[in-house]
C-alpha atoms as an extended CHARMM CRD file, in Angstrom:
* protein
*
       302  EXT
         1         1  MET       CA              0.0000000000        0.0000000000        0.0000000000  PROA      1               0.0000000000
         2         2  LYS       CA              2.9130000000        2.3950000000        0.5650000000  PROA      2               0.0000000000
         3         3  LYS       CA              4.5050000000        1.9180000000       -2.8480000000  PROA      3               0.0000000000
         4         4  PRO       CA              2.0800000000        4.1690000000       -4.8150000000  PROA      4               0.0000000000
         5         5  VAL       CA              2.5300000000        6.9160000000       -2.2370000000  PROA      5               0.0000000000
         6         6  GLU       CA              6.3030000000        6.5860000000       -2.3690000000  PROA      6               0.0000000000
         7         7  ARG       CA              6.2650000000        6.6350000000       -6.1610000000  PROA      7               0.0000000000
         8         8  GLY       CA              4.1220000000        9.7650000000       -6.1220000000  PROA      8               0.0000000000
         9         9  THR       CA              6.4700000000       11.4030000000       -3.6390000000  PROA      9               0.0000000000
        10        10  TRP       CA              9.5370000000       10.5920000000       -5.6940000000  PROA      10              0.0000000000
        11        11  GLY       CA              7.7470000000       11.7910000000       -8.8240000000  PROA      11              0.0000000000
        12        12  ARG       CA              6.9840000000       15.1550000000       -7.2390000000  PROA      12              0.0000000000
        13        13  ARG       CA             10.5530000000       15.4390000000       -6.0000000000  PROA      13              0.0000000000
        14        14  ALA       CA             11.8830000000       14.6930000000       -9.4650000000  PROA      14              0.0000000000
        15        15  VAL       CA              9.6490000000       17.3380000000      -11.0350000000  PROA      15              0.0000000000
        16        16  LEU       CA             10.5920000000       19.9230000000       -8.4090000000  PROA      16              0.0000000000
        17        17  GLY       CA             14.2510000000       18.9660000000       -8.6790000000  PROA      17              0.0000000000
        18        18  VAL       CA             14.5170000000       19.8770000000      -12.3710000000  PROA      18              0.0000000000
        19        19  PRO       CA             14.4870000000       23.6820000000      -11.8420000000  PROA      19              0.0000000000
        20        20  PHE       CA             16.8860000000       23.3460000000       -8.9060000000  PROA      20              0.0000000000
        21        21  VAL       CA             19.3240000000       21.3420000000      -11.0310000000  PROA      21              0.0000000000
        22        22  TRP       CA             18.9500000000       23.9360000000      -13.7940000000  PROA      22              0.0000000000
        23        23  LEU       CA             19.7660000000       26.7740000000      -11.3910000000  PROA      23              0.0000000000
        24        24  LEU       CA             22.6710000000       24.8090000000       -9.9540000000  PROA      24              0.0000000000
        25        25  VAL       CA             24.2740000000       24.0740000000      -13.3300000000  PROA      25              0.0000000000
        26        26  PHE       CA             23.5590000000       27.3270000000      -15.1790000000  PROA      26              0.0000000000
        27        27  PHE       CA             23.5230000000       29.8830000000      -12.3550000000  PROA      27              0.0000000000
        28        28  LEU       CA             25.2280000000       28.8040000000       -9.1350000000  PROA      28              0.0000000000
        29        29  ILE       CA             28.2530000000       27.0560000000      -10.6490000000  PROA      29              0.0000000000
        30        30  PRO       CA             29.0140000000       29.9030000000      -13.1340000000  PROA      30              0.0000000000
        31        31  LEU       CA             28.5490000000       32.3870000000      -10.2890000000  PROA      31              0.0000000000
        32        32  LEU       CA             31.0640000000       30.4830000000       -8.1470000000  PROA      32              0.0000000000
        33        33  ILE       CA             33.5260000000       30.4940000000      -11.0600000000  PROA      33              0.0000000000
        34        34  VAL       CA             33.1530000000       34.2600000000      -11.4490000000  PROA      34              0.0000000000
        35        35  ALA       CA             33.5420000000       34.7030000000       -7.6700000000  PROA      35              0.0000000000
        36        36  LYS       CA             36.7390000000       32.6160000000       -7.7880000000  PROA      36              0.0000000000
        37        37  ILE       CA             38.1600000000       34.7640000000      -10.5800000000  PROA      37              0.0000000000
        38        38  SER       CA             37.2300000000       37.9470000000       -8.6800000000  PROA      38              0.0000000000
        39        39  ILE       CA             39.6410000000       37.0930000000       -5.8380000000  PROA      39              0.0000000000
        40        40  SER       CA             42.4490000000       35.9450000000       -8.1480000000  PROA      40              0.0000000000
        41        41  GLU       CA             45.4860000000       37.9210000000       -9.2310000000  PROA      41              0.0000000000
        42        42  ILE       CA             45.8770000000       39.1620000000      -12.7930000000  PROA      42              0.0000000000
        43        43  ARG       CA             48.6230000000       37.7820000000      -15.0170000000  PROA      43              0.0000000000
        44        44  VAL       CA             49.7080000000       37.8010000000      -18.6530000000  PROA      44              0.0000000000
        45        45  GLY       CA             48.7490000000       34.4300000000      -20.0770000000  PROA      45              0.0000000000
        46        46  VAL       CA             45.8930000000       32.0540000000      -20.7190000000  PROA      46              0.0000000000
        47        47  PRO       CA             43.8080000000       32.2730000000      -18.6350000000  PROA      47              0.0000000000
        48        48  PRO       CA             44.6510000000       35.8780000000      -17.6800000000  PROA      48              0.0000000000
        49        49  TYR       CA             44.5340000000       35.2380000000      -13.9270000000  PROA      49              0.0000000000
        50        50  GLU       CA             46.5730000000       33.2720000000      -11.4050000000  PROA      50              0.0000000000
        51        51  PRO       CA             45.2280000000       29.9350000000      -10.1010000000  PROA      51              0.0000000000
        52        52  LEU       CA             43.4720000000       30.2930000000       -6.7880000000  PROA      52              0.0000000000
        53        53  LEU       CA             44.9670000000       27.0950000000       -5.3620000000  PROA      53              0.0000000000
        54        54  GLU       CA             48.7680000000       26.9780000000       -5.3600000000  PROA      54              0.0000000000
        55        55  PHE       CA             50.6390000000       23.7040000000       -5.7150000000  PROA      55              0.0000000000
        56        56  ALA       CA             54.3750000000       22.9570000000       -5.5720000000  PROA      56              0.0000000000
        57        57  ASP       CA             55.7820000000       19.5900000000       -6.6440000000  PROA      57              0.0000000000
        58        58  GLY       CA             52.3050000000       18.1480000000       -6.6500000000  PROA      58              0.0000000000
        59        59  ALA       CA             51.6410000000       19.2090000000       -3.0400000000  PROA      59              0.0000000000
        60        60  PHE       CA             49.1000000000       21.8060000000       -1.9480000000  PROA      60              0.0000000000
        61        61  VAL       CA             50.8500000000       24.9540000000       -0.7130000000  PROA      61              0.0000000000
        62        62  GLY       CA             48.0460000000       27.4020000000       -0.0340000000  PROA      62              0.0000000000
        63        63  ILE       CA             45.4060000000       29.7490000000       -1.4110000000  PROA      63              0.0000000000
        64        64  ARG       CA             46.4190000000       32.8270000000       -3.3750000000  PROA      64              0.0000000000
        65        65  ALA       CA             43.4170000000       35.0620000000       -2.8230000000  PROA      65              0.0000000000
        66        66  THR       CA             43.2720000000       38.8420000000       -2.9130000000  PROA      66              0.0000000000
        67        67  PHE       CA             40.5150000000       41.3840000000       -2.3870000000  PROA      67              0.0000000000
        68        68  ASN       CA             42.4020000000       44.1950000000       -4.0970000000  PROA      68              0.0000000000
        69        69  ASN       CA             40.0980000000       43.8420000000       -7.1110000000  PROA      69              0.0000000000
        70        70  PHE       CA             37.1280000000       44.8840000000       -4.9840000000  PROA      70              0.0000000000
        71        71  VAL       CA             39.1090000000       47.7150000000       -3.3820000000  PROA      71              0.0000000000
        72        72  LEU       CA             39.9630000000       48.9920000000       -6.8800000000  PROA      72              0.0000000000
        73        73  LEU       CA             36.2640000000       49.3720000000       -7.6800000000  PROA      73              0.0000000000
        74        74  PHE       CA             35.8780000000       51.9590000000       -4.9090000000  PROA      74              0.0000000000
        75        75  GLU       CA             39.2010000000       53.7090000000       -5.5290000000  PROA      75              0.0000000000
        76        76  ASP       CA             38.8490000000       54.1670000000       -9.3020000000  PROA      76              0.0000000000
        77        77  ASP       CA             36.5800000000       57.0980000000      -10.1800000000  PROA      77              0.0000000000
        78        78  LEU       CA             35.7100000000       55.4490000000      -13.5120000000  PROA      78              0.0000000000
        79        79  TYR       CA             33.9510000000       52.4950000000      -11.8940000000  PROA      79              0.0000000000
        80        80  VAL       CA             32.2850000000       54.6220000000       -9.2230000000  PROA      80              0.0000000000
        81        81  SER       CA             30.9730000000       56.9730000000      -11.9180000000  PROA      81              0.0000000000
        82        82  ALA       CA             29.7910000000       54.0400000000      -14.0430000000  PROA      82              0.0000000000
        83        83  TYR       CA             27.9970000000       52.5590000000      -11.0370000000  PROA      83              0.0000000000
        84        84  PHE       CA             26.0940000000       55.7150000000      -10.1220000000  PROA      84              0.0000000000
        85        85  GLN       CA             25.4110000000       56.5980000000      -13.7620000000  PROA      85              0.0000000000
        86        86  SER       CA             23.9740000000       53.1090000000      -14.3170000000  PROA      86              0.0000000000
        87        87  LEU       CA             21.7110000000       53.4760000000      -11.2750000000  PROA      87              0.0000000000
        88        88  THR       CA             20.6040000000       56.9420000000      -12.4220000000  PROA      88              0.0000000000
        89        89  ILE       CA             19.8540000000       55.9160000000      -16.0090000000  PROA      89              0.0000000000
        90        90  ALA       CA             18.1380000000       52.6860000000      -14.9470000000  PROA      90              0.0000000000
        91        91  GLY       CA             16.0860000000       54.4670000000      -12.2630000000  PROA      91              0.0000000000
        92        92  LEU       CA             14.8960000000       57.2970000000      -14.5090000000  PROA      92              0.0000000000
        93        93  SER       CA             14.1870000000       54.8650000000      -17.3450000000  PROA      93              0.0000000000
        94        94  THR       CA             12.1140000000       52.7240000000      -14.9650000000  PROA      94              0.0000000000
        95        95  LEU       CA             10.1640000000       55.7940000000      -13.8610000000  PROA      95              0.0000000000
        96        96  MET       CA              9.4940000000       56.7890000000      -17.4920000000  PROA      96              0.0000000000
        97        97  CYS       CA              8.4050000000       53.2470000000      -18.3280000000  PROA      97              0.0000000000
        98        98  LEU       CA              6.0030000000       53.3870000000      -15.3710000000  PROA      98              0.0000000000
        99        99  LEU       CA              4.5420000000       56.7490000000      -16.4080000000  PROA      99              0.0000000000
       100       100  ILE       CA              4.0500000000       55.5470000000      -19.9820000000  PROA      100             0.0000000000
       101       101  GLY       CA              3.1670000000       51.9260000000      -19.2670000000  PROA      101             0.0000000000
       102       102  TYR       CA              0.6030000000       52.4290000000      -16.5060000000  PROA      102             0.0000000000
       103       103  PRO       CA             -1.9490000000       54.2730000000      -18.6940000000  PROA      103             0.0000000000
       104       104  MET       CA             -1.3660000000       51.7020000000      -21.4400000000  PROA      104             0.0000000000
       105       105  ALA       CA             -1.9420000000       48.7660000000      -19.0890000000  PROA      105             0.0000000000
       106       106  LEU       CA             -4.9980000000       50.4490000000      -17.5450000000  PROA      106             0.0000000000
       107       107  ALA       CA             -6.4950000000       51.1470000000      -20.9750000000  PROA      107             0.0000000000
       108       108  ILE       CA             -5.9930000000       47.5310000000      -22.0430000000  PROA      108             0.0000000000
       109       109  ALA       CA             -7.4540000000       46.2030000000      -18.7820000000  PROA      109             0.0000000000
       110       110  ARG       CA            -10.5210000000       48.4600000000      -19.1340000000  PROA      110             0.0000000000
       111       111  ALA       CA            -11.0040000000       47.6570000000      -22.8350000000  PROA      111             0.0000000000
       112       112  PRO       CA            -13.6520000000       45.1130000000      -23.9360000000  PROA      112             0.0000000000
       113       113  GLU       CA            -12.4330000000       41.5310000000      -23.7410000000  PROA      113             0.0000000000
       114       114  SER       CA            -12.5540000000       41.1580000000      -27.5210000000  PROA      114             0.0000000000
       115       115  ARG       CA             -9.9810000000       43.9550000000      -27.9100000000  PROA      115             0.0000000000
       116       116  ARG       CA             -7.5800000000       42.9690000000      -25.1240000000  PROA      116             0.0000000000
       117       117  GLY       CA             -5.8990000000       40.2290000000      -27.1390000000  PROA      117             0.0000000000
       118       118  PRO       CA             -5.0330000000       42.4320000000      -30.1520000000  PROA      118             0.0000000000
       119       119  LEU       CA             -3.8810000000       45.2330000000      -27.8470000000  PROA      119             0.0000000000
       120       120  LEU       CA             -1.5750000000       42.8880000000      -25.9200000000  PROA      120             0.0000000000
       121       121  LEU       CA             -0.3020000000       41.5820000000      -29.2420000000  PROA      121             0.0000000000
       122       122  LEU       CA              0.7220000000       45.1190000000      -30.2000000000  PROA      122             0.0000000000
       123       123  VAL       CA              2.6400000000       45.4040000000      -26.9160000000  PROA      123             0.0000000000
       124       124  ILE       CA              4.6550000000       42.2120000000      -27.4520000000  PROA      124             0.0000000000
       125       125  LEU       CA              4.9780000000       42.6230000000      -31.2200000000  PROA      125             0.0000000000
       126       126  PRO       CA              8.4790000000       44.2040000000      -31.0090000000  PROA      126             0.0000000000
       127       127  PHE       CA              9.7670000000       40.9650000000      -29.4420000000  PROA      127             0.0000000000
       128       128  TRP       CA              9.2670000000       39.2780000000      -32.8150000000  PROA      128             0.0000000000
       129       129  THR       CA             12.2820000000       41.2410000000      -34.0700000000  PROA      129             0.0000000000
       130       130  SER       CA             15.8380000000       40.8470000000      -32.8420000000  PROA      130             0.0000000000
       131       131  PHE       CA             16.7940000000       43.1850000000      -30.0020000000  PROA      131             0.0000000000
       132       132  LEU       CA             19.9810000000       44.1960000000      -31.8110000000  PROA      132             0.0000000000
       133       133  ILE       CA             18.1160000000       45.0340000000      -35.0140000000  PROA      133             0.0000000000
       134       134  ARG       CA             15.6730000000       47.2320000000      -33.1000000000  PROA      134             0.0000000000
       135       135  VAL       CA             18.5360000000       49.1790000000      -31.5070000000  PROA      135             0.0000000000
       136       136  TYR       CA             20.1960000000       49.6200000000      -34.9060000000  PROA      136             0.0000000000
       137       137  ALA       CA             16.8670000000       50.9160000000      -36.2280000000  PROA      137             0.0000000000
       138       138  TRP       CA             16.9090000000       53.6230000000      -33.5660000000  PROA      138             0.0000000000
       139       139  MET       CA             20.3500000000       54.6570000000      -34.7900000000  PROA      139             0.0000000000
       140       140  GLY       CA             18.8080000000       55.3440000000      -38.1840000000  PROA      140             0.0000000000
       141       141  ILE       CA             15.9500000000       57.2660000000      -36.5780000000  PROA      141             0.0000000000
       142       142  LEU       CA             18.0040000000       59.4360000000      -34.2230000000  PROA      142             0.0000000000
       143       143  LYS       CA             21.0690000000       60.3020000000      -36.3190000000  PROA      143             0.0000000000
       144       144  ASP       CA             21.5370000000       63.8280000000      -37.6800000000  PROA      144             0.0000000000
       145       145  GLU       CA             20.1000000000       62.9720000000      -41.0970000000  PROA      145             0.0000000000
       146       146  GLY       CA             17.7080000000       60.3840000000      -39.7050000000  PROA      146             0.0000000000
       147       147  LEU       CA             13.9440000000       60.0800000000      -39.8610000000  PROA      147             0.0000000000
       148       148  LEU       CA             13.2350000000       62.1360000000      -36.7320000000  PROA      148             0.0000000000
       149       149  ASN       CA             15.3260000000       65.1400000000      -37.7370000000  PROA      149             0.0000000000
       150       150  GLY       CA             14.0410000000       64.8820000000      -41.3020000000  PROA      150             0.0000000000
       151       151  PHE       CA             10.4390000000       64.9780000000      -40.1040000000  PROA      151             0.0000000000
       152       152  LEU       CA             11.0420000000       67.8850000000      -37.7110000000  PROA      152             0.0000000000
       153       153  MET       CA             12.8050000000       69.9070000000      -40.4080000000  PROA      153             0.0000000000
       154       154  TRP       CA             10.0740000000       69.0830000000      -42.9600000000  PROA      154             0.0000000000
       155       155  THR       CA              7.3940000000       70.3760000000      -40.5820000000  PROA      155             0.0000000000
       156       156  GLY       CA              9.4180000000       73.5230000000      -39.8700000000  PROA      156             0.0000000000
       157       157  ILE       CA              9.7410000000       72.8680000000      -36.1410000000  PROA      157             0.0000000000
       158       158  ILE       CA             13.5550000000       73.0390000000      -36.3630000000  PROA      158             0.0000000000
       159       159  SER       CA             15.8630000000       74.6510000000      -38.9020000000  PROA      159             0.0000000000
       160       160  GLU       CA             18.9070000000       72.4370000000      -38.3410000000  PROA      160             0.0000000000
       161       161  PRO       CA             19.3200000000       68.8260000000      -37.1710000000  PROA      161             0.0000000000
       162       162  LEU       CA             19.2490000000       68.0850000000      -33.4650000000  PROA      162             0.0000000000
       163       163  VAL       CA             22.1300000000       66.1320000000      -31.9480000000  PROA      163             0.0000000000
       164       164  ILE       CA             20.3500000000       63.1710000000      -30.3260000000  PROA      164             0.0000000000
       165       165  LEU       CA             22.4330000000       60.1450000000      -31.2380000000  PROA      165             0.0000000000
       166       166  ASN       CA             25.4860000000       59.4760000000      -29.0370000000  PROA      166             0.0000000000
       167       167  THR       CA             23.9060000000       61.3010000000      -26.0980000000  PROA      167             0.0000000000
       168       168  SER       CA             22.2690000000       60.2150000000      -22.8670000000  PROA      168             0.0000000000
       169       169  VAL       CA             18.8820000000       61.1670000000      -24.3460000000  PROA      169             0.0000000000
       170       170  ALA       CA             19.2850000000       58.4470000000      -26.9810000000  PROA      170             0.0000000000
       171       171  VAL       CA             20.1270000000       55.9450000000      -24.2360000000  PROA      171             0.0000000000
       172       172  TYR       CA             16.9370000000       56.8130000000      -22.3550000000  PROA      172             0.0000000000
       173       173  ILE       CA             14.8960000000       56.4770000000      -25.5500000000  PROA      173             0.0000000000
       174       174  GLY       CA             16.4380000000       53.1030000000      -26.3280000000  PROA      174             0.0000000000
       175       175  ILE       CA             15.9590000000       51.6710000000      -22.8230000000  PROA      175             0.0000000000
       176       176  VAL       CA             12.3750000000       52.9230000000      -22.4640000000  PROA      176             0.0000000000
       177       177  TYR       CA             11.4370000000       51.5730000000      -25.8850000000  PROA      177             0.0000000000
       178       178  SER       CA             13.1180000000       48.2010000000      -25.3120000000  PROA      178             0.0000000000
       179       179  TYR       CA             11.8630000000       47.5160000000      -21.7710000000  PROA      179             0.0000000000
       180       180  LEU       CA              8.4120000000       49.1330000000      -21.8590000000  PROA      180             0.0000000000
       181       181  PRO       CA              6.6160000000       45.7830000000      -22.4760000000  PROA      181             0.0000000000
       182       182  PHE       CA              8.2040000000       44.3970000000      -19.2900000000  PROA      182             0.0000000000
       183       183  MET       CA              6.3780000000       47.1570000000      -17.3960000000  PROA      183             0.0000000000
       184       184  VAL       CA              3.0570000000       46.9100000000      -19.2270000000  PROA      184             0.0000000000
       185       185  LEU       CA              2.5170000000       43.1490000000      -18.9380000000  PROA      185             0.0000000000
       186       186  PRO       CA              2.8130000000       42.8110000000      -15.0980000000  PROA      186             0.0000000000
       187       187  LEU       CA              0.6960000000       45.9230000000      -14.6590000000  PROA      187             0.0000000000
       188       188  TYR       CA             -1.9780000000       44.5480000000      -16.9770000000  PROA      188             0.0000000000
       189       189  ALA       CA             -1.9940000000       41.2080000000      -15.1370000000  PROA      189             0.0000000000
       190       190  THR       CA             -2.6310000000       43.0590000000      -11.8510000000  PROA      190             0.0000000000
       191       191  LEU       CA             -5.1570000000       45.5930000000      -13.1520000000  PROA      191             0.0000000000
       192       192  GLU       CA             -7.1450000000       43.0050000000      -15.0900000000  PROA      192             0.0000000000
       193       193  LYS       CA             -7.8540000000       41.0620000000      -11.8740000000  PROA      193             0.0000000000
       194       194  GLN       CA             -9.3110000000       44.0470000000      -10.0100000000  PROA      194             0.0000000000
       195       195  ASP       CA            -13.0230000000       43.8990000000       -9.2180000000  PROA      195             0.0000000000
       196       196  PRO       CA            -14.9040000000       46.7210000000      -11.0480000000  PROA      196             0.0000000000
       197       197  SER       CA            -17.4880000000       46.7630000000       -8.2560000000  PROA      197             0.0000000000
       198       198  LEU       CA            -14.8990000000       48.4220000000       -5.9880000000  PROA      198             0.0000000000
       199       199  LEU       CA            -14.8460000000       51.4940000000       -8.2280000000  PROA      199             0.0000000000
       200       200  GLU       CA            -18.6390000000       51.4800000000       -8.3500000000  PROA      200             0.0000000000
       201       201  ALA       CA            -18.7410000000       51.4060000000       -4.5520000000  PROA      201             0.0000000000
       202       202  ALA       CA            -16.2730000000       54.3120000000       -4.4010000000  PROA      202             0.0000000000
       203       203  ALA       CA            -18.4350000000       56.2930000000       -6.8220000000  PROA      203             0.0000000000
       204       204  ASP       CA            -21.5420000000       55.5650000000       -4.7200000000  PROA      204             0.0000000000
       205       205  LEU       CA            -19.7090000000       56.9510000000       -1.7040000000  PROA      205             0.0000000000
       206       206  GLY       CA            -19.0640000000       60.2050000000       -3.5540000000  PROA      206             0.0000000000
       207       207  ALA       CA            -15.5250000000       59.6590000000       -4.7990000000  PROA      207             0.0000000000
       208       208  ARG       CA            -14.7170000000       61.2540000000       -8.1380000000  PROA      208             0.0000000000
       209       209  PRO       CA            -12.8990000000       59.1360000000      -10.7830000000  PROA      209             0.0000000000
       210       210  PHE       CA             -9.4370000000       60.4900000000       -9.9760000000  PROA      210             0.0000000000
       211       211  ARG       CA            -10.0370000000       60.1050000000       -6.2450000000  PROA      211             0.0000000000
       212       212  ALA       CA            -11.2800000000       56.5480000000       -6.7820000000  PROA      212             0.0000000000
       213       213  PHE       CA             -8.1570000000       55.8280000000       -8.8180000000  PROA      213             0.0000000000
       214       214  LEU       CA             -5.8660000000       57.0660000000       -6.0300000000  PROA      214             0.0000000000
       215       215  SER       CA             -7.8120000000       55.2580000000       -3.2970000000  PROA      215             0.0000000000
       216       216  VAL       CA             -8.6690000000       51.9680000000       -5.0160000000  PROA      216             0.0000000000
       217       217  THR       CA             -6.9220000000       51.2570000000       -8.3210000000  PROA      217             0.0000000000
       218       218  LEU       CA             -3.4440000000       52.5320000000       -7.5050000000  PROA      218             0.0000000000
       219       219  PRO       CA             -3.0030000000       50.7700000000       -4.1100000000  PROA      219             0.0000000000
       220       220  LEU       CA             -4.2970000000       47.4670000000       -5.4820000000  PROA      220             0.0000000000
       221       221  SER       CA             -1.8870000000       47.6790000000       -8.4210000000  PROA      221             0.0000000000
       222       222  LEU       CA              1.2310000000       48.0800000000       -6.2390000000  PROA      222             0.0000000000
       223       223  PRO       CA              2.3630000000       44.4430000000       -6.7570000000  PROA      223             0.0000000000
       224       224  GLY       CA              2.2940000000       44.9790000000      -10.5210000000  PROA      224             0.0000000000
       225       225  ILE       CA              4.1470000000       48.2940000000      -10.1690000000  PROA      225             0.0000000000
       226       226  VAL       CA              6.9120000000       46.7020000000       -8.0970000000  PROA      226             0.0000000000
       227       227  ALA       CA              7.1830000000       43.6310000000      -10.3390000000  PROA      227             0.0000000000
       228       228  GLY       CA              7.3060000000       45.7250000000      -13.5190000000  PROA      228             0.0000000000
       229       229  SER       CA              9.8320000000       48.1320000000      -12.0060000000  PROA      229             0.0000000000
       230       230  LEU       CA             12.1490000000       45.2600000000      -11.0880000000  PROA      230             0.0000000000
       231       231  LEU       CA             11.8070000000       43.6910000000      -14.5340000000  PROA      231             0.0000000000
       232       232  VAL       CA             12.9020000000       47.0030000000      -16.0710000000  PROA      232             0.0000000000
       233       233  PHE       CA             15.4350000000       48.2240000000      -13.5050000000  PROA      233             0.0000000000
       234       234  VAL       CA             17.4820000000       45.0540000000      -13.0220000000  PROA      234             0.0000000000
       235       235  PRO       CA             18.4090000000       44.4200000000      -16.6970000000  PROA      235             0.0000000000
       236       236  ALA       CA             18.7190000000       48.1530000000      -17.4200000000  PROA      236             0.0000000000
       237       237  VAL       CA             21.4890000000       48.5210000000      -14.8070000000  PROA      237             0.0000000000
       238       238  GLY       CA             23.6940000000       46.0540000000      -16.6660000000  PROA      238             0.0000000000
       239       239  GLU       CA             22.6890000000       47.1230000000      -20.1740000000  PROA      239             0.0000000000
       240       240  TYR       CA             25.5450000000       47.0820000000      -22.6960000000  PROA      240             0.0000000000
       241       241  VAL       CA             24.1590000000       47.1710000000      -26.2540000000  PROA      241             0.0000000000
       242       242  ILE       CA             22.0560000000       50.3340000000      -25.9150000000  PROA      242             0.0000000000
       243       243  PRO       CA             24.6940000000       52.6050000000      -24.3010000000  PROA      243             0.0000000000
       244       244  ASP       CA             27.3520000000       51.2450000000      -26.6660000000  PROA      244             0.0000000000
       245       245  LEU       CA             25.3590000000       51.8950000000      -29.8620000000  PROA      245             0.0000000000
       246       246  LEU       CA             23.2050000000       54.8890000000      -28.8960000000  PROA      246             0.0000000000
       247       247  GLY       CA             25.2550000000       56.5350000000      -26.1440000000  PROA      247             0.0000000000
       248       248  GLY       CA             28.3420000000       58.6670000000      -26.4750000000  PROA      248             0.0000000000
       249       249  GLY       CA             31.6810000000       58.6280000000      -24.7310000000  PROA      249             0.0000000000
       250       250  ASP       CA             30.2000000000       60.3400000000      -21.6790000000  PROA      250             0.0000000000
       251       251  THR       CA             27.6790000000       57.5290000000      -21.1700000000  PROA      251             0.0000000000
       252       252  GLN       CA             29.5320000000       54.9660000000      -19.0860000000  PROA      252             0.0000000000
       253       253  MET       CA             27.4270000000       52.1420000000      -17.6700000000  PROA      253             0.0000000000
       254       254  LEU       CA             28.4020000000       48.9720000000      -15.8430000000  PROA      254             0.0000000000
       255       255  GLY       CA             27.7270000000       46.6850000000      -18.7980000000  PROA      255             0.0000000000
       256       256  LYS       CA             30.0710000000       48.6750000000      -21.0340000000  PROA      256             0.0000000000
       257       257  ALA       CA             32.6940000000       48.8790000000      -18.2770000000  PROA      257             0.0000000000
       258       258  LEU       CA             32.5220000000       45.0920000000      -17.8830000000  PROA      258             0.0000000000
       259       259  TRP       CA             33.0520000000       44.5590000000      -21.6080000000  PROA      259             0.0000000000
       260       260  ASP       CA             36.0020000000       46.9490000000      -21.6890000000  PROA      260             0.0000000000
       261       261  MET       CA             37.6950000000       45.1700000000      -18.7730000000  PROA      261             0.0000000000
       262       262  PHE       CA             37.0410000000       41.6700000000      -20.1000000000  PROA      262             0.0000000000
       263       263  ALA       CA             37.7060000000       42.1120000000      -23.8290000000  PROA      263             0.0000000000
       264       264  LEU       CA             39.9320000000       45.1800000000      -24.1730000000  PROA      264             0.0000000000
       265       265  ASN       CA             42.0090000000       45.3040000000      -20.9760000000  PROA      265             0.0000000000
       266       266  ARG       CA             41.9520000000       41.5160000000      -20.3990000000  PROA      266             0.0000000000
       267       267  ASP       CA             41.6110000000       42.2680000000      -16.6800000000  PROA      267             0.0000000000
       268       268  TRP       CA             39.3590000000       39.3520000000      -15.8250000000  PROA      268             0.0000000000
       269       269  PRO       CA             39.7550000000       39.5440000000      -12.0050000000  PROA      269             0.0000000000
       270       270  SER       CA             38.6510000000       43.1930000000      -11.8410000000  PROA      270             0.0000000000
       271       271  ALA       CA             35.8070000000       42.5420000000      -14.2850000000  PROA      271             0.0000000000
       272       272  ALA       CA             34.6610000000       39.5520000000      -12.2450000000  PROA      272             0.0000000000
       273       273  ALA       CA             34.8100000000       41.6480000000       -9.0730000000  PROA      273             0.0000000000
       274       274  LEU       CA             32.6390000000       44.2930000000      -10.7390000000  PROA      274             0.0000000000
       275       275  ALA       CA             30.1580000000       41.6210000000      -11.8310000000  PROA      275             0.0000000000
       276       276  VAL       CA             29.9380000000       40.1840000000       -8.3020000000  PROA      276             0.0000000000
       277       277  ALA       CA             29.5200000000       43.6440000000       -6.7660000000  PROA      277             0.0000000000
       278       278  MET       CA             26.7880000000       44.5030000000       -9.2790000000  PROA      278             0.0000000000
       279       279  LEU       CA             24.9750000000       41.2420000000       -8.5800000000  PROA      279             0.0000000000
       280       280  ALA       CA             25.1710000000       41.8460000000       -4.8220000000  PROA      280             0.0000000000
       281       281  ALA       CA             23.7740000000       45.3610000000       -5.2530000000  PROA      281             0.0000000000
       282       282  LEU       CA             20.8790000000       44.1010000000       -7.3880000000  PROA      282             0.0000000000
       283       283  ALA       CA             20.1060000000       41.3090000000       -4.9330000000  PROA      283             0.0000000000
       284       284  VAL       CA             19.0860000000       43.8600000000       -2.2980000000  PROA      284             0.0000000000
       285       285  PRO       CA             15.9720000000       45.2790000000       -4.0670000000  PROA      285             0.0000000000
       286       286  ILE       CA             14.9670000000       41.7690000000       -5.1880000000  PROA      286             0.0000000000
       287       287  ALA       CA             15.1750000000       40.4720000000       -1.6020000000  PROA      287             0.0000000000
       288       288  LEU       CA             13.1740000000       43.4570000000       -0.3400000000  PROA      288             0.0000000000
       289       289  PHE       CA             10.5150000000       42.7950000000       -2.9740000000  PROA      289             0.0000000000
       290       290  GLN       CA             10.2560000000       39.1410000000       -1.9750000000  PROA      290             0.0000000000
       291       291  ARG       CA              9.9590000000       40.1090000000        1.6900000000  PROA      291             0.0000000000
       292       292  TRP       CA              7.3080000000       42.7050000000        0.8770000000  PROA      292             0.0000000000
       293       293  GLN       CA              5.3320000000       40.1720000000       -1.1280000000  PROA      293             0.0000000000
       294       294  SER       CA              5.4630000000       37.5700000000        1.6340000000  PROA      294             0.0000000000
       295       295  ALA       CA              4.3110000000       40.1520000000        4.1790000000  PROA      295             0.0000000000
       296       296  LEU       CA              1.4590000000       41.2060000000        1.9010000000  PROA      296             0.0000000000
       297       297  GLU       CA              0.0300000000       37.7310000000        1.2310000000  PROA      297             0.0000000000
       298       298  PRO       CA             -1.4470000000       37.0920000000        4.7180000000  PROA      298             0.0000000000
       299       299  LYS       CA             -3.2300000000       40.4680000000        4.5820000000  PROA      299             0.0000000000
       300       300  GLU       CA             -4.8370000000       39.6120000000        1.2740000000  PROA      300             0.0000000000
       301       301  GLY       CA             -5.9990000000       36.2560000000        2.6160000000  PROA      301             0.0000000000
       302       302  ARG       CA             -7.8970000000       37.7490000000        5.5330000000  PROA      302             0.0000000000
């Protein structure tokens, strides 16, 4: 009688074990390798870092670990500037995505059910094209003789081309355009589940539409706001393609600094230290979000 139960238990464990094995092989082990490189010393050779474990005549001598790579991140103004500039660009881009995406998600959620599918399709339609191709398309739009300047000059709004490409403005445009769907979709999933009778009750109590929005719709959509903000902010901090193609020399973000250290300077230990520090900094808002969600669930169940 116990065999079917045991088989079912082992079956559930096997199913649940697949994602854990996936995370172990493709996330934890690579992360440990990067962490090992981050405390290694740089050298000229292949690989471009000293072995962490030192052996002499086949016998283990000791561990050659150093934390100077992490100290360099705080002493070098280039990395400090790249860190704060990445946080600034990612934060402002997330805010712009929220201001643009919230009305879009609300309009889709309030639209008739027959129109929601086509509207959501328009939101995810850019994903059918390669990310790199879409960024290159923006280069053609924003350059001095591009479509945007040509249209503005044709309408008489400007008399000479605006310098947009290779500026921070182009980076903001590229990030907001690329990551806007990641804000709209979680917001729509939250807003679509809201009970319309709550707004009707607020209206019966004398609340005007904007007041009802602030008192009912906005608080209930906070989980979608936080989830969408994280989905935009986290990848935007480490963005490389957009600042490299659309930004100028003054736009220095962590992703571009990582590439320069890995590929150009061949300083793998410092690059690995920067990657570990960036991951640790991003883990803080994610952990706070998880804690906030777990604290919110019992209140919703009451």
